[in-house]
LUMMARGU-776921 format. One record per atom (N, C-alpha, C): x, y, z; residue number from 1; atom name; residue in one letter. Coordinates in pm, whole numbers, m for minus. Layout:
N
ATOM     east    north       up   seq   atom   type
ATOM        X        Y        Z   NUM     CA      a
...
END
This chain:
240
ATOM     east    north       up   seq   atom   type
ATOM     m751     m994     1456     1      N      x
ATOM     m627    m1039     1519     1     CA      x
ATOM     m507     m999     1435     1      C      x
ATOM     m404     m948     1502     2      N      x
ATOM     m283     m910     1432     2     CA      x
ATOM     m168    m1003     1469     2      C      x
ATOM      m78    m1021     1373     3      N      x
ATOM       37    m1109     1393     3     CA      x
ATOM      164    m1027     1378     3      C      x
ATOM      250    m1033     1480     4      N      x
ATOM      375     m958     1479     4     CA      x
ATOM      480    m1027     1393     4      C      x
ATOM      536     m952     1300     5      N      x
ATOM      645    m1000     1217     5     CA      x
ATOM      761     m902     1231     5      C      x
ATOM      853     m933     1319     6      N      x
ATOM      973     m853     1341     6     CA      x
ATOM      940     m707     1373     6      C      x
ATOM      840     m690     1459     7      N      x
ATOM      809     m556     1508     7     CA      x
ATOM      696     m486     1438     7      C      x
ATOM      648     m540     1327     8      N      x
ATOM      533     m483     1256     8     CA      x
ATOM      417     m581     1268     8      C      x
ATOM      302     m534     1316     9      N      x
ATOM      186     m619     1338     9     CA      x
ATOM       93     m614     1217     9      C      x
ATOM       67     m730     1159    10      N      x
ATOM      m14     m741     1038    10     CA      x
ATOM     m153     m795     1069    10      C      x
ATOM     m252     m744      999    11      N      x
ATOM     m387     m801     1006    11     CA      x
ATOM     m386     m933      931    11      C      x
ATOM     m434    m1038      996    12      N      x
ATOM     m435    m1171      937    12     CA      x
ATOM     m565    m1190      859    12      C      x
ATOM     m566    m1139      735    13      N      x
ATOM     m687    m1139      654    13     CA      x
ATOM     m659    m1192      514    13      C      x
ATOM     m763    m1241      451    14      N      x
ATOM     m756    m1276      309    14     CA      x
ATOM     m777    m1148      228    14      C      x
ATOM     m749    m1151       98    15      N      x
ATOM     m776    m1032       16    15     CA      x
ATOM     m921     m986       24    15      C      x
ATOM    m1016    m1080       22    16      N      x
ATOM    m1158    m1043       30    16     CA      x
ATOM    m1190     m979      164    16      C      x
ATOM    m1135    m1034      271    17      N      x
ATOM    m1159     m978      404    17     CA      x
ATOM    m1101     m838      416    17      C      x
ATOM     m986     m815      352    18      N      x
ATOM     m924     m683      355    18     CA      x
ATOM    m1015     m579      289    18      C      x
ATOM    m1072     m616      175    19      N      x
ATOM    m1161     m524      103    19     CA      x
ATOM    m1286     m496      185    19      C      x
ATOM    m1341     m598      248    20      N      x
ATOM    m1461     m578      329    20     CA      x
ATOM    m1433     m485      447    20      C      x
ATOM    m1316     m497      506    21      N      x
ATOM    m1280     m405      614    21     CA      x
ATOM    m1268     m262      562    21      C      x
ATOM    m1209     m247      443    22      N      x
ATOM    m1196     m114      385    22     CA      x
ATOM    m1333      m52      358    22      C      x
ATOM    m1425     m131      306    23      N      x
ATOM    m1560      m81      279    23     CA      x
ATOM    m1630      m38      408    23      C      x
ATOM    m1607     m113      515    24      N      x
ATOM    m1667      m77      644    24     CA      x
ATOM    m1609       56      694    24      C      x
ATOM    m1481       79      669    25      N      x
ATOM    m1417      204      711    25     CA      x
ATOM    m1478      324      639    25      C      x
ATOM    m1521      302      516    26      N      x
ATOM    m1581      411      438    26     CA      x
ATOM    m1717      453      492    26      C      x
ATOM    m1772      372      580    27      N      x
ATOM    m1901      407      640    27     CA      x
ATOM    m1884      480      773    27      C      x
ATOM    m1760      496      815    28      N      x
ATOM    m1733      565      941    28     CA      x
ATOM    m1684      707      912    28      C      x
ATOM    m1729      799      993    29      N      x
ATOM    m1698      941      968    29     CA      x
ATOM    m1569      983     1037    29      C      x
ATOM    m1459      920      996    30      N      x
ATOM    m1327      957     1046    30     CA      x
ATOM    m1222      904      949    30      C      x
ATOM    m1103      959      952    31      N      x
ATOM     m998      912      860    31     CA      x
ATOM     m939      779      904    31      C      x
ATOM     m909      694      807    32      N      x
ATOM     m845      565      831    32     CA      x
ATOM     m721      554      742    32      C      x
ATOM     m625      479      789    33      N      x
ATOM     m502      456      713    33     CA      x
ATOM     m484      307      690    33      C      x
ATOM     m463      269      563    34      N      x
ATOM     m429      132      528    34     CA      x
ATOM     m287      132      472    34      C      x
ATOM     m204       41      522    35      N      x
ATOM      m66       33      477    35     CA      x
ATOM      m38     m108      426    35      C      x
ATOM       62     m120      340    36      N      x
ATOM       94     m248      278    36     CA      x
ATOM      244     m275      291    36      C      x
ATOM      291     m306      411    37      N      x
ATOM      435     m325      432    37     CA      x
ATOM      493     m446      360    37      C      x
ATOM      613     m427      305    38      N      x
ATOM      693     m536      250    38     CA      x
ATOM      820     m548      336    38      C      x
ATOM      910     m640      306    39      N      x
ATOM     1030     m655      389    39     CA      x
ATOM     1112     m527      404    39      C      x
ATOM     1123     m448      298    40      N      x
ATOM     1199     m323      308    40     CA      x
ATOM     1138     m229      412    40      C      x
ATOM     1007     m227      416    41      N      x
ATOM      939     m138      510    41     CA      x
ATOM      957     m186      654    41      C      x
ATOM      959     m318      673    42      N      x
ATOM      986     m372      806    42     CA      x
ATOM     1125     m331      852    42      C      x
ATOM     1221     m342      762    43      N      x
ATOM     1358     m305      795    43     CA      x
ATOM     1370     m157      825    43      C      x
ATOM     1296      m75      750    44      N      x
ATOM     1299       70      775    44     CA      x
ATOM     1237      102      911    44      C      x
ATOM     1129       33      945    45      N      x
ATOM     1060       59     1072    45     CA      x
ATOM     1151       31     1192    45      C      x
ATOM     1243      m64     1177    46      N      x
ATOM     1336      m96     1285    46     CA      x
ATOM     1426       22     1319    46      C      x
ATOM     1453      105     1219    47      N      x
ATOM     1547      216     1237    47     CA      x
ATOM     1479      352     1247    47      C      x
ATOM     1348      355     1222    48      N      x
ATOM     1275      482     1214    48     CA      x
ATOM     1155      476     1308    48      C      x
ATOM     1170      523     1432    49      N      x
ATOM     1062      516     1530    49     CA      x
ATOM      933      583     1485    49      C      x
ATOM      945      696     1414    50      N      x
ATOM      825      765     1368    50     CA      x
ATOM      748      679     1269    50      C      x
ATOM      820      619     1177    51      N      x
ATOM      757      532     1078    51     CA      x
ATOM      697      409     1145    51      C      x
ATOM      768      352     1241    52      N      x
ATOM      718      237     1314    52     CA      x
ATOM      586      269     1384    52      C      x
ATOM      577      386     1443    53      N      x
ATOM      454      426     1512    53     CA      x
ATOM      338      443     1415    53      C      x
ATOM      365      500     1298    54      N      x
ATOM      260      518     1199    54     CA      x
ATOM      204      382     1156    54      C      x
ATOM      293      286     1134    55      N      x
ATOM      248      151     1096    55     CA      x
ATOM      167       88     1209    55      C      x
ATOM      212      107     1332    56      N      x
ATOM      142       49     1446    56     CA      x
ATOM        3      110     1464    56      C      x
ATOM      m11      237     1431    57      N      x
ATOM     m138      307     1449    57     CA      x
ATOM     m233      291     1331    57      C      x
ATOM     m185      232     1221    58      N      x
ATOM     m268      217     1101    58     CA      x
ATOM     m389      128     1130    58      C      x
ATOM     m498      154     1060    59      N      x
ATOM     m622       80     1081    59     CA      x
ATOM     m621      m55     1010    59      C      x
ATOM     m540      m65      904    60      N      x
ATOM     m534     m189      828    60     CA      x
ATOM     m390     m207      781    60      C      x
ATOM     m328     m318      821    61      N      x
ATOM     m188     m345      787    61     CA      x
ATOM     m183     m476      709    61      C      x
ATOM     m151     m467      580    62      N      x
ATOM     m161     m581      490    62     CA      x
ATOM      m23     m629      445    62      C      x
ATOM        1     m760      443    63      N      x
ATOM      131     m814      402    63     CA      x
ATOM      147     m813      251    63      C      x
ATOM      228     m721      202    64      N      x
ATOM      242     m704       57    64     CA      x
ATOM      345     m799       m3    64      C      x
ATOM      457     m820       64    65      N      x
ATOM      565     m897        4    65     CA      x
ATOM      567    m1043       46    65      C      x
ATOM      616    m1129      m44    66      N      x
ATOM      624    m1272      m12    66     CA      x
ATOM      722    m1295      102    66      C      x
ATOM      821    m1206      117    67      N      x
ATOM      915    m1219      227    67     CA      x
ATOM      847    m1209      362    67      C      x
ATOM      742    m1129      370    68      N      x
ATOM      665    m1116      495    68     CA      x
ATOM      597    m1248      528    68      C      x
ATOM      542    m1313      427    69      N      x
ATOM      473    m1440      447    69     CA      x
ATOM      570    m1547      493    69      C      x
ATOM      686    m1555      429    70      N      x
ATOM      786    m1655      468    70     CA      x
ATOM      838    m1628      609    70      C      x
ATOM      861    m1500      641    71      N      x
ATOM      910    m1465      774    71     CA      x
ATOM      809    m1505      881    71      C      x
ATOM      681    m1481      854    72      N      x
ATOM      577    m1518      950    72     CA      x
ATOM      575    m1669      972    72      C      x
ATOM      593    m1746      866    73      N      x
ATOM      596    m1892      879    73     CA      x
ATOM      715    m1937      963    73      C      x
ATOM      831    m1877      937    74      N      x
ATOM      951    m1912     1014    74     CA      x
ATOM      929    m1883     1162    74      C      x
ATOM      860    m1772     1190    75      N      x
ATOM      834    m1733     1329    75     CA      x
ATOM      729    m1821     1396    75      C      x
ATOM      663    m1907     1317    76      N      x
ATOM      559    m1992     1373    76     CA      x
ATOM      426    m1922     1390    76      C      x
ATOM      412    m1808     1318    77      N      x
ATOM      288    m1730     1325    77     CA      x
ATOM      238    m1704     1182    77      C      x
ATOM      198    m1806     1110    78      N      x
ATOM      165    m1790      968    78     CA      x
ATOM       47    m1696      944    78      C      x
ATOM       59    m1619      837    79      N      x
ATOM      m49    m1533      790    79     CA      x
ATOM     m130    m1609      685    79      C      x
ATOM     m252    m1565      662    80      N      x
ATOM     m338    m1632      565    80     CA      x
ATOM     m283    m1624      423    80      C      x
ATOM     m206    m1520      395    81      N      x
ATOM     m149    m1507      262    81     CA      x
ATOM     m120    m1363      228    81      C      x
ATOM      m61    m1342      111    82      N      x
ATOM      m27    m1207       65    82     CA      x
ATOM     m153    m1128       30    82      C      x
ATOM     m144     m998       52    83      N      x
ATOM     m247     m906        4    83     CA      x
ATOM     m174     m791      m65    83      C      x
ATOM     m130     m812     m191    84      N      x
ATOM      m56     m708     m261    84     CA      x
ATOM     m136     m579     m273    84      C      x
ATOM      m68     m467     m253    85      N      x
ATOM     m135     m338     m256    85     CA      x
ATOM     m210     m312     m385    85      C      x
ATOM     m148     m345     m499    86      N      x
ATOM     m213     m323     m629    86     CA      x
ATOM     m342     m403     m639    86      C      x
ATOM     m338     m527     m596    87      N      x
ATOM     m457     m613     m603    87     CA      x
ATOM     m566     m564     m508    87      C      x
ATOM     m525     m524     m388    88      N      x
ATOM     m620     m471     m289    88     CA      x
ATOM     m689     m347     m344    88      C      x
ATOM     m611     m254     m400    89      N      x
ATOM     m668     m132     m455    89     CA      x
ATOM     m760     m162     m573    89      C      x
ATOM     m720     m256     m657    90      N      x
ATOM     m802     m292     m773    90     CA      x
ATOM     m937     m350     m729    90      C      x
ATOM     m932     m439     m632    91      N      x
ATOM    m1057     m499     m583    91     CA      x
ATOM    m1147     m395     m519    91      C      x
ATOM    m1087     m301     m446    92      N      x
ATOM    m1166     m195     m383    92     CA      x
ATOM    m1232     m107     m488    92      C      x
ATOM    m1159      m73     m593    93      N      x
ATOM    m1217        8     m700    93     CA      x
ATOM    m1335      m64     m766    93      C      x
ATOM    m1323     m195     m781    94      N      x
ATOM    m1433     m271     m837    94     CA      x
ATOM    m1558     m263     m752    94      C      x
ATOM    m1539     m254     m621    95      N      x
ATOM    m1651     m247     m529    95     CA      x
ATOM    m1715     m108     m524    95      C      x
ATOM    m1635       m2     m534    96      N      x
ATOM    m1692      132     m520    96     CA      x
ATOM    m1736      192     m653    96      C      x
ATOM    m1697      129     m764    97      N      x
ATOM    m1743      177     m895    97     CA      x
ATOM    m1895      169     m900    97      C      x
ATOM    m1957      275     m947    98      N      x
ATOM    m2102      278     m956    98     CA      x
ATOM    m2171      320     m828    98      C      x
ATOM    m2092      353     m725    99      N      x
ATOM    m2149      403     m600    99     CA      x
ATOM    m2121      553     m590    99      C      x
ATOM    m2154      611     m476   100      N      x
ATOM    m2128      754     m458   100     CA      x
ATOM    m1990      781     m400   100      C      x
ATOM    m1906      678     m385   101      N      x
ATOM    m1773      696     m328   101     CA      x
ATOM    m1680      761     m430   101      C      x
ATOM    m1599      855     m379   102      N      x
ATOM    m1513      934     m465   102     CA      x
ATOM    m1366      902     m436   102      C      x
ATOM    m1286      889     m543   103      N      x
ATOM    m1146      847     m533   103     CA      x
ATOM    m1054      957     m585   103      C      x
ATOM     m948      986     m507   104      N      x
ATOM     m845     1083     m546   104     CA      x
ATOM     m713     1008     m562   104      C      x
ATOM     m638     1041     m668   105      N      x
ATOM     m509      978     m695   105     CA      x
ATOM     m397     1077     m670   105      C      x
ATOM     m307     1043     m579   106      N      x
ATOM     m197     1132     m542   106     CA      x
ATOM      m64     1059     m557   106      C      x
ATOM       26     1118     m637   107      N      x
ATOM      161     1062     m646   107     CA      x
ATOM      212     1047     m788   107      C      x
ATOM      333      993     m798   108      N      x
ATOM      403      965     m923   108     CA      x
ATOM      447     1095     m994   108      C      x
ATOM      506     1078    m1111   109      N      x
ATOM      553     1193    m1188   109     CA      x
ATOM      435     1268    m1250   109      C      x
ATOM      457     1396    m1286   110      N      x
ATOM      349     1473    m1349   110     CA      x
ATOM      291     1399    m1470   110      C      x
ATOM      161     1393    m1476   111      N      x
ATOM       91     1329    m1587   111     CA      x
ATOM       55     1185    m1564   111      C      x
ATOM      124     1117    m1473   112      N      x
ATOM       98      974    m1452   112     CA      x
ATOM      m37      951    m1386   112      C      x
ATOM      m70     1030    m1285   113      N      x
ATOM     m198     1012    m1217   113     CA      x
ATOM     m314     1036    m1313   113      C      x
ATOM     m299     1134    m1401   114      N      x
ATOM     m405     1163    m1498   114     CA      x
ATOM     m423     1046    m1595   114      C      x
ATOM     m312      989    m1640   115      N      x
ATOM     m321      873    m1730   115     CA      x
ATOM     m381      754    m1658   115      C      x
ATOM     m342      737    m1532   116      N      x
ATOM     m401      628    m1453   116     CA      x
ATOM     m552      647    m1439   116      C      x
ATOM     m594      771    m1417   117      N      x
ATOM     m737      800    m1403   117     CA      x
ATOM     m813      761    m1530   117      C      x
ATOM     m757      792    m1646   118      N      x
ATOM     m822      758    m1772   118     CA      x
ATOM     m838      607    m1787   118      C      x
ATOM     m731      536    m1757   119      N      x
ATOM     m735      391    m1773   119     CA      x
ATOM     m827      325    m1670   119      C      x
ATOM     m824      376    m1549   120      N      x
ATOM     m906      314    m1444   120     CA      x
ATOM    m1055      337    m1466   120      C      x
ATOM    m1092      455    m1513   121      N      x
ATOM    m1234      481    m1538   121     CA      x
ATOM    m1285      398    m1656   121      C      x
ATOM    m1194      364    m1748   122      N      x
ATOM    m1233      276    m1859   122     CA      x
ATOM    m1245      132    m1810   122      C      x
ATOM    m1159       95    m1716   123      N      x
ATOM    m1159      m43    m1664   123     CA      x
ATOM    m1273      m67    m1567   123      C      x
ATOM    m1308       36    m1491   124      N      x
ATOM    m1413       23    m1390   124     CA      x
ATOM    m1524      125    m1419   124      C      x
ATOM    m1618       90    m1506   125      N      x
ATOM    m1726      183    m1540   125     CA      x
ATOM    m1799      230    m1414   125      C      x
ATOM    m1818      361    m1406   126      N      x
ATOM    m1886      416    m1289   126     CA      x
ATOM    m1793      456    m1178   126      C      x
ATOM    m1663      431    m1193   127      N      x
ATOM    m1566      473    m1092   127     CA      x
ATOM    m1554      625    m1095   127      C      x
ATOM    m1572      688     m979   128      N      x
ATOM    m1572      833     m970   128     CA      x
ATOM    m1436      881     m919   128      C      x
ATOM    m1348      917    m1013   129      N      x
ATOM    m1218      973     m975   129     CA      x
ATOM    m1234     1124     m974   129      C      x
ATOM    m1230     1180     m854   130      N      x
ATOM    m1266     1320     m835   130     CA      x
ATOM    m1148     1415     m838   130      C      x
ATOM    m1026     1364     m855   131      N      x
ATOM     m911     1453     m860   131     CA      x
ATOM     m780     1376     m866   131      C      x
ATOM     m676     1446     m912   132      N      x
ATOM     m542     1387     m919   132     CA      x
ATOM     m439     1494     m884   132      C      x
ATOM     m322     1449     m841   133      N      x
ATOM     m210     1540     m816   133     CA      x
ATOM      m82     1458     m818   133      C      x
ATOM       21     1512     m881   134      N      x
ATOM      148     1439     m885   134     CA      x
ATOM      217     1444     m749   134      C      x
ATOM      323     1366     m737   135      N      x
ATOM      393     1358     m609   135     CA      x
ATOM      510     1453     m596   135      C      x
ATOM      530     1539     m695   136      N      x
ATOM      645     1630     m696   136     CA      x
ATOM      603     1767     m642   136      C      x
ATOM      580     1772     m512   137      N      x
ATOM      540     1897     m450   137     CA      x
ATOM      621     1919     m323   137      C      x
ATOM      641     2045     m290   138      N      x
ATOM      715     2084     m170   138     CA      x
ATOM      622     2136      m61   138      C      x
ATOM      514     2200     m105   139      N      x
ATOM      418     2261      m13   139     CA      x
ATOM      297     2168        2   139      C      x
ATOM      273     2122      123   140      N      x
ATOM      163     2028      146   140     CA      x
ATOM       26     2095      139   140      C      x
ATOM       18     2222      176   141      N      x
ATOM     m111     2288      191   141     CA      x
ATOM     m199     2283       65   141      C      x
ATOM     m146     2314      m53   142      N      x
ATOM     m231     2309     m173   142     CA      x
ATOM     m282     2168     m203   142      C      x
ATOM     m202     2066     m171   143      N      x
ATOM     m245     1928     m195   143     CA      x
ATOM     m357     1891      m99   143      C      x
ATOM     m340     1927       26   144      N      x
ATOM     m444     1901      126   144     CA      x
ATOM     m573     1969       84   144      C      x
ATOM     m564     2093       39   145      N      x
ATOM     m683     2168       m2   145     CA      x
ATOM     m748     2105     m125   145      C      x
ATOM     m666     2055     m219   146      N      x
ATOM     m721     1991     m339   146     CA      x
ATOM     m801     1867     m302   146      C      x
ATOM     m750     1789     m209   147      N      x
ATOM     m822     1669     m166   147     CA      x
ATOM     m950     1707      m93   147      C      x
ATOM     m939     1805       m6   148      N      x
ATOM    m1057     1850       68   148     CA      x
ATOM    m1165     1903      m28   148      C      x
ATOM    m1123     1984     m124   149      N      x
ATOM    m1219     2042     m219   149     CA      x
ATOM    m1284     1936     m307   149      C      x
ATOM    m1213     1827     m332   150      N      x
ATOM    m1266     1721     m418   150     CA      x
ATOM    m1371     1636     m347   150      C      x
ATOM    m1376     1649     m214   151      N      x
ATOM    m1468     1568     m132   151     CA      x
ATOM    m1444     1419     m151   151      C      x
ATOM    m1316     1382     m159   152      N      x
ATOM    m1279     1243     m179   152     CA      x
ATOM    m1313     1159      m56   152      C      x
ATOM    m1355     1037      m81   153      N      x
ATOM    m1374      939       25   153     CA      x
ATOM    m1248      854       42   153      C      x
ATOM    m1185      820      m71   154      N      x
ATOM    m1066      735      m73   154     CA      x
ATOM     m954      810     m143   154      C      x
ATOM     m833      800      m89   155      N      x
ATOM     m716      859     m153   155     CA      x
ATOM     m608      752     m165   155      C      x
ATOM     m564      727     m288   156      N      x
ATOM     m447      642     m309   156     CA      x
ATOM     m326      733     m301   156      C      x
ATOM     m241      711     m201   157      N      x
ATOM     m125      797     m178   157     CA      x
ATOM       m1      720     m222   157      C      x
ATOM       57      763     m333   158      N      x
ATOM      167      690     m396   158     CA      x
ATOM      292      777     m400   158      C      x
ATOM      349      800     m283   159      N      x
ATOM      465      888     m269   159     CA      x
ATOM      591      810     m232   159      C      x
ATOM      579      679     m220   160      N      x
ATOM      691      599     m174   160     CA      x
ATOM      701      602      m22   160      C      x
ATOM      747      490       36   161      N      x
ATOM      758      486      182   161     CA      x
ATOM      891      545      225   161      C      x
ATOM      904      601      341   162      N      x
ATOM      800      622      441   162     CA      x
ATOM      725      754      424   162      C      x
ATOM      757      826      316   163      N      x
ATOM      696      958      297   163     CA      x
ATOM      545      949      294   163      C      x
ATOM      492      851      219   164      N      x
ATOM      346      848      202   164     CA      x
ATOM      274      822      334   164      C      x
ATOM      327      729      414   165      N      x
ATOM      263      697      541   165     CA      x
ATOM      272      815      639   165      C      x
ATOM      386      879      644   166      N      x
ATOM      403      994      732   166     CA      x
ATOM      316     1111      686   166      C      x
ATOM      303     1126      555   167      N      x
ATOM      219     1235      502   167     CA      x
ATOM       74     1213      542   167      C      x
ATOM       27     1090      529   168      N      x
ATOM     m111     1061      567   168     CA      x
ATOM     m133     1086      715   168      C      x
ATOM      m39     1041      798   169      N      x
ATOM      m52     1060      942   169     CA      x
ATOM      m58     1209      978   169      C      x
ATOM       16     1289      904   170      N      x
ATOM       23     1432      934   170     CA      x
ATOM      m96     1510      878   170      C      x
ATOM     m150     1468      763   171      N      x
ATOM     m247     1551      693   171     CA      x
ATOM     m382     1484      664   171      C      x
ATOM     m394     1356      697   172      N      x
ATOM     m517     1283      662   172     CA      x
ATOM     m643     1344      719   172      C      x
ATOM     m640     1379      846   173      N      x
ATOM     m759     1435      910   173     CA      x
ATOM     m798     1568      845   173      C      x
ATOM     m699     1650      817   174      N      x
ATOM     m724     1783      759   174     CA      x
ATOM     m777     1772      617   174      C      x
ATOM     m729     1674      540   175      N      x
ATOM     m771     1661      400   175     CA      x
ATOM     m914     1609      387   175      C      x
ATOM     m966     1544      492   176      N      x
ATOM    m1108     1515      496   176     CA      x
ATOM    m1156     1383      439   176      C      x
ATOM    m1068     1301      383   177      N      x
ATOM    m1112     1172      328   177     CA      x
ATOM    m1130     1069      440   177      C      x
ATOM    m1197      960      408   178      N      x
ATOM    m1224      857      508   178     CA      x
ATOM    m1122      742      506   178      C      x
ATOM    m1059      721      390   179      N      x
ATOM     m964      610      379   179     CA      x
ATOM     m847      651      290   179      C      x
ATOM     m729      642      347   180      N      x
ATOM     m604      669      275   180     CA      x
ATOM     m526      539      266   180      C      x
ATOM     m478      508      147   181      N      x
ATOM     m404      383      127   181     CA      x
ATOM     m266      416       71   181      C      x
ATOM     m161      377      141   182      N      x
ATOM      m25      395       90   182     CA      x
ATOM        7      287      m11   182      C      x
ATOM       36      328     m137   183      N      x
ATOM       46      230     m245   183     CA      x
ATOM      172      241     m329   183      C      x
ATOM      274      311     m278   184      N      x
ATOM      403      311     m347   184     CA      x
ATOM      394      345     m494   184      C      x
ATOM      443      255     m580   185      N      x
ATOM      447      281     m724   185     CA      x
ATOM      325      232     m800   185      C      x
ATOM      213      213     m733   186      N      x
ATOM       96      155     m799   186     CA      x
ATOM       41      241     m912   186      C      x
ATOM       53      373     m901   187      N      x
ATOM        0      458    m1008   187     CA      x
ATOM       73      433    m1140   187      C      x
ATOM      201      401    m1132   188      N      x
ATOM      276      368    m1255   188     CA      x
ATOM      220      242    m1319   188      C      x
ATOM      177      147    m1236   189      N      x
ATOM      115       24    m1288   189     CA      x
ATOM      m20       57    m1350   189      C      x
ATOM     m102      132    m1277   190      N      x
ATOM     m235      166    m1327   190     CA      x
ATOM     m230      250    m1455   190      C      x
ATOM     m121      328    m1469   191      N      x
ATOM     m106      413    m1588   191     CA      x
ATOM      m41      340    m1704   191      C      x
ATOM       m1      215    m1682   192      N      x
ATOM       62      139    m1788   192     CA      x
ATOM      208      171    m1809   192      C      x
ATOM      269      240    m1713   193      N      x
ATOM      410      276    m1724   193     CA      x
ATOM      501      162    m1680   193      C      x
ATOM      450       76    m1593   194      N      x
ATOM      524      m38    m1540   194     CA      x
ATOM      438     m162    m1554   194      C      x
ATOM      495     m269    m1607   195      N      x
ATOM      421     m394    m1621   195     CA      x
ATOM      437     m479    m1496   195      C      x
ATOM      329     m544    m1456   196      N      x
ATOM      338     m642    m1348   196     CA      x
ATOM      392     m773    m1402   196      C      x
ATOM      437     m857    m1312   197      N      x
ATOM      487     m988    m1351   197     CA      x
ATOM      373    m1070    m1409   197      C      x
ATOM      406    m1169    m1493   198      N      x
ATOM      301    m1260    m1542   198     CA      x
ATOM      227    m1323    m1425   198      C      x
ATOM      101    m1360    m1448   199      N      x
ATOM       17    m1409    m1339   199     CA      x
ATOM       77    m1531    m1269   199      C      x
ATOM      141    m1620    m1344   200      N      x
ATOM      201    m1738    m1282   200     CA      x
ATOM      309    m1698    m1182   200      C      x
ATOM      388    m1597    m1217   201      N      x
ATOM      495    m1552    m1127   201     CA      x
ATOM      434    m1483    m1005   201      C      x
ATOM      323    m1411    m1025   202      N      x
ATOM      256    m1348     m911   202     CA      x
ATOM      209    m1454     m812   202      C      x
ATOM      149    m1561     m863   203      N      x
ATOM       96    m1665     m775   203     CA      x
ATOM      207    m1737     m700   203      C      x
ATOM      324    m1744     m761   204      N      x
ATOM      438    m1810     m697   204     CA      x
ATOM      515    m1716     m606   204      C      x
ATOM      472    m1591     m598   205      N      x
ATOM      542    m1494     m515   205     CA      x
ATOM      674    m1449     m574   205      C      x
ATOM      686    m1452     m706   206      N      x
ATOM      812    m1419     m772   206     CA      x
ATOM      809    m1285     m844   206      C      x
ATOM      720    m1197     m803   207      N      x
ATOM      715    m1065     m866   207     CA      x
ATOM      848     m992     m849   207      C      x
ATOM      912    m1012     m734   208      N      x
ATOM     1041     m947     m707   208     CA      x
ATOM     1145     m987     m812   208      C      x
ATOM     1140    m1113     m856   209      N      x
ATOM     1236    m1162     m955   209     CA      x
ATOM     1209    m1098    m1091   209      C      x
ATOM     1083    m1083    m1123   210      N      x
ATOM     1046    m1020    m1249   210     CA      x
ATOM     1090     m873    m1250   210      C      x
ATOM     1069     m805    m1136   211      N      x
ATOM     1109     m665    m1128   211     CA      x
ATOM     1261     m651    m1140   211      C      x
ATOM     1332     m745    m1082   212      N      x
ATOM     1478     m742    m1091   212     CA      x
ATOM     1523     m764    m1236   212      C      x
ATOM     1454     m853    m1306   213      N      x
ATOM     1483     m877    m1447   213     CA      x
ATOM     1459     m752    m1531   213      C      x
ATOM     1348     m682    m1500   214      N      x
ATOM     1314     m561    m1576   214     CA      x
ATOM     1399     m441    m1535   214      C      x
ATOM     1440     m438    m1406   215      N      x
ATOM     1517     m326    m1354   215     CA      x
ATOM     1640     m379    m1279   215      C      x
ATOM     1745     m417    m1351   216      N      x
ATOM     1865     m473    m1286   216     CA      x
ATOM     1928     m379    m1183   216      C      x
ATOM     1899     m250    m1195   217      N      x
ATOM     1957     m154    m1100   217     CA      x
ATOM     1904     m174     m959   217      C      x
ATOM     1798     m254     m944   218      N      x
ATOM     1740     m280     m813   218     CA      x
ATOM     1815     m389     m736   218      C      x
ATOM     1922     m443     m792   219      N      x
ATOM     1992     m554     m730   219     CA      x
ATOM     2036     m523     m589   219      C      x
ATOM     2080     m398     m564   220      N      x
ATOM     2124     m360     m430   220     CA      x
ATOM     2013     m372     m328   220      C      x
ATOM     1893     m325     m365   221      N      x
ATOM     1778     m334     m275   221     CA      x
ATOM     1733     m477     m258   221      C      x
ATOM     1729     m552     m367   222      N      x
ATOM     1681     m690     m361   222     CA      x
ATOM     1773     m777     m276   222      C      x
ATOM     1903     m747     m279   223      N      x
ATOM     1999     m828     m204   223     CA      x
ATOM     1975     m822      m54   223      C      x
ATOM     1907     m716      m10   224      N      x
ATOM     1881     m700      133   224     CA      x
ATOM     1761     m781      180   224      C      x
ATOM     1674     m819       87   225      N      x
ATOM     1549     m883      126   225     CA      x
ATOM     1565    m1017      199   225      C      x
ATOM     1661    m1103      159   226      N      x
ATOM     1677    m1228      235   226     CA      x
ATOM     1712    m1206      381   226      C      x
ATOM     1758    m1087      414   227      N      x
ATOM     1795    m1060      553   227     CA      x
ATOM     1675    m1076      647   227      C      x
ATOM     1555    m1047      597   228      N      x
ATOM     1437    m1058      683   228     CA      x
ATOM     1413    m1203      723   228      C      x
ATOM     1447    m1296      635   229      N      x
ATOM     1431    m1437      667   229     CA      x
ATOM     1536    m1480      771   229      C      x
ATOM     1656    m1426      757   230      N      x
ATOM     1761    m1454      855   230     CA      x
ATOM     1721    m1397      991   230      C      x
ATOM     1665    m1276      990   231      N      x
ATOM     1620    m1215     1114   231     CA      x
ATOM     1509    m1297     1179   231      C      x
ATOM     1416    m1344     1096   232      N      x
ATOM     1305    m1424     1149   232     CA      x
ATOM     1357    m1554     1210   232      C      x
ATOM     1452    m1616     1143   233      N      x
ATOM     1509    m1740     1196   233     CA      x
ATOM     1580    m1715     1328   233      C      x
ATOM     1654    m1603     1335   234      N      x
ATOM     1723    m1569     1459   234     CA      x
ATOM     1624    m1544     1572   234      C      x
ATOM     1513    m1475     1539   235      N      x
ATOM     1411    m1447     1641   235     CA      x
ATOM     1344    m1577     1687   235      C      x
ATOM     1322    m1670     1595   236      N      x
ATOM     1259    m1798     1630   236     CA      x
ATOM     1349    m1877     1723   236      C      x
ATOM     1478    m1877     1693   237      N      x
ATOM     1574    m1951     1776   237     CA      x
ATOM     1579    m1893     1917   237      C      x
ATOM     1568    m1759     1924   238      N      x
ATOM     1574    m1693     2054   238     CA      x
ATOM     1438    m1699     2127   238      C      x
ATOM     1338    m1751     2059   239      N      x
ATOM     1208    m1765     2121   239     CA      x
ATOM     1127    m1637     2126   239      C      x
ATOM     1157    m1541     2035   240      N      x
ATOM     1086    m1413     2034   240     CA      x
ATOM      966    m1422     1942   240      C      x
END
């Protein structure tokens, strides 16, 4: 069952249920797309029909931001809870480590994916990372070929939205993997380039505040996030 939050329909799943769905997708011989929309992505989808369609067509749509959870509650359609992309990817890696599933890392600045691969293989013994590529490319063809040649089952696509979702929609079938996950800046986290908020702040849904503290230049973007709650309240009043 999916729940509509201001035009984006989310799968109403727990983190464990999300991982189980992802594992089931890996047993199917076709490409799947998992996306992790936050409030900014919902706002972008309102103005970008192509991006909106990609989100609607995705096989798994997970609520990444606390703003999505609050908006759903205001609308009277509560979700089970947040499923942060980093946590979802981490749990999935724990499940596929030691199996025959192969993981490709795509995105971030040159060298970051390689560093992430080193750290992740140390953290998850038996994790098979079959290739990496940075996100600074102009020609899609060599990247598609690299993924295809690696025989990846899972690809973490960290190109930032909406580029990563549109890239997967355009090239996922050709690249040959079974599951593509749009994960924004997650490779920087996995590579140790960016610290996550303390666990207490994560549980309280205050990661955004920690990021603002660490990166004050994000104030312009963060200031827009309360708008989603205002939009949800307006939609509730209008009975939408």
